[in-house]
C-alpha positions as CSV (number, residue, x, y, z in Angstrom):
1,M,68.2,71.3,75.8
2,E,68.6,67.6,75.1
3,T,67.8,65.0,77.8
4,V,70.4,62.3,78.1
5,I,69.5,59.0,79.8
6,A,72.5,57.1,81.1
7,T,72.6,53.4,80.4
8,Q,73.6,51.0,83.2
9,W,75.1,47.8,81.9
10,I,74.1,44.7,83.9
11,M,75.7,41.3,83.5
12,A,72.7,39.2,82.4
13,C,74.3,35.8,81.9
14,Y,77.1,33.9,80.2
15,V,77.3,33.5,76.4
16,D,76.9,29.7,76.9
17,D,73.6,30.2,78.8
18,V,71.8,31.3,75.6
19,P,71.4,28.7,72.8
20,E,72.7,29.5,69.4
21,N,69.9,30.9,67.2
22,G,67.6,30.9,70.1
23,G,66.7,32.8,73.2
24,S,66.8,32.8,77.0
25,C,65.1,34.9,79.7
26,I,66.5,36.7,82.7
27,K,64.8,38.6,85.5
28,H,66.1,42.0,86.5
29,G,64.0,43.5,89.3
30,D,60.4,43.2,88.2
31,E,61.3,42.9,84.5
32,Q,61.8,39.8,82.4
33,I,64.2,40.3,79.6
34,A,64.5,38.0,76.5
35,I,68.1,37.6,75.2
36,F,68.7,36.3,71.7
37,N,71.9,34.8,70.3
38,F,71.4,35.2,66.5
39,A,74.5,33.1,65.8
40,R,73.8,32.9,62.0
41,R,74.3,36.6,61.9
42,N,76.8,36.8,64.7
43,E,74.5,39.3,66.5
44,W,72.8,39.6,69.9
45,Y,69.5,41.2,70.8
46,A,67.4,41.8,73.9
47,T,63.7,42.7,74.3
48,Q,61.0,42.6,77.0
49,N,59.8,39.0,77.4
50,L,56.2,40.0,77.7
51,C,54.3,39.7,74.4
52,P,52.2,42.8,74.1
53,H,49.5,41.0,72.1
54,K,48.2,38.6,74.8
55,Q,50.3,39.7,77.8
56,Q,52.2,36.4,78.0
57,M,55.8,36.0,79.2
58,A,56.9,34.1,76.1
59,I,59.0,36.1,73.7
60,S,62.3,34.4,74.8
61,R,60.9,31.1,73.4
62,G,60.0,32.6,70.1
63,M,61.6,31.6,66.8
64,I,64.1,34.1,65.3
65,G,64.7,34.8,61.7
66,S,64.9,37.5,59.1
67,A,62.2,39.5,57.3
68,G,61.9,41.4,54.1
69,E,64.4,42.5,51.5
70,N,66.7,44.0,54.0
71,C,66.8,40.8,56.1
72,E,65.6,42.6,59.3
73,P,66.2,40.3,62.3
74,K,62.8,39.3,63.9
75,V,61.3,37.1,66.6
76,A,57.8,35.5,66.4
77,C,55.8,34.9,69.6
78,P,55.5,31.2,70.0
79,F,51.8,31.3,70.9
80,H,50.1,33.6,68.3
81,K,52.9,34.2,65.8
82,K,53.0,38.0,66.1
83,T,56.3,39.0,64.6
84,F,58.5,41.8,66.0
85,S,61.7,43.5,64.8
86,L,64.6,42.7,67.1
87,L,66.1,46.1,66.1
88,T,63.2,48.4,66.9
89,G,60.7,46.2,68.7
90,E,57.9,47.2,66.2
91,C,55.3,44.6,65.2
92,L,56.0,43.6,61.6
93,G,52.3,42.9,61.0
94,E,49.5,45.4,60.8
95,E,49.1,45.8,64.6
96,E,50.5,48.7,66.5
97,L,52.3,46.6,69.0
98,V,55.8,47.3,70.2
99,L,58.4,45.4,72.3
100,K,60.8,47.3,74.4
101,T,64.4,46.7,73.2
102,Y,67.7,46.9,75.1
103,P,71.2,47.3,73.9
104,V,73.5,44.2,74.3
105,K,77.2,43.8,74.4
106,I,79.4,40.8,74.8
107,A,82.7,40.8,76.8
108,D,84.8,38.0,78.2
109,G,82.2,35.4,77.6
110,K,79.5,37.4,79.4
111,V,76.3,39.0,78.0
112,F,75.6,42.5,79.2
113,V,72.2,44.3,78.8
114,G,71.9,48.1,78.9
115,I,69.1,49.3,81.3
116,D,67.9,52.9,81.3
């Protein structure tokens, strides 16, 4: 038997609230969520804002880019430069660190984040 977890879509912010090729942070309950507008790729991503390396709320201020031959979208923590996949949340270095990721959808100029 497969367990299905329903996703609740919350309106996080407006598209104009997130800088192009940058990030912003929202608070939902006790969680801080980093939202990224990867305009160069016409893609949106969301992760936890807490960097798992030094436990700092900083990921939304990180620099985004692409890594490797497959141009995987990534974000680098602004403090210690640990780099994480925006697709999976996995650390792209040698550490076994992971960011929680969230699905994102855009509708009518609004950014929605999927919460489990």
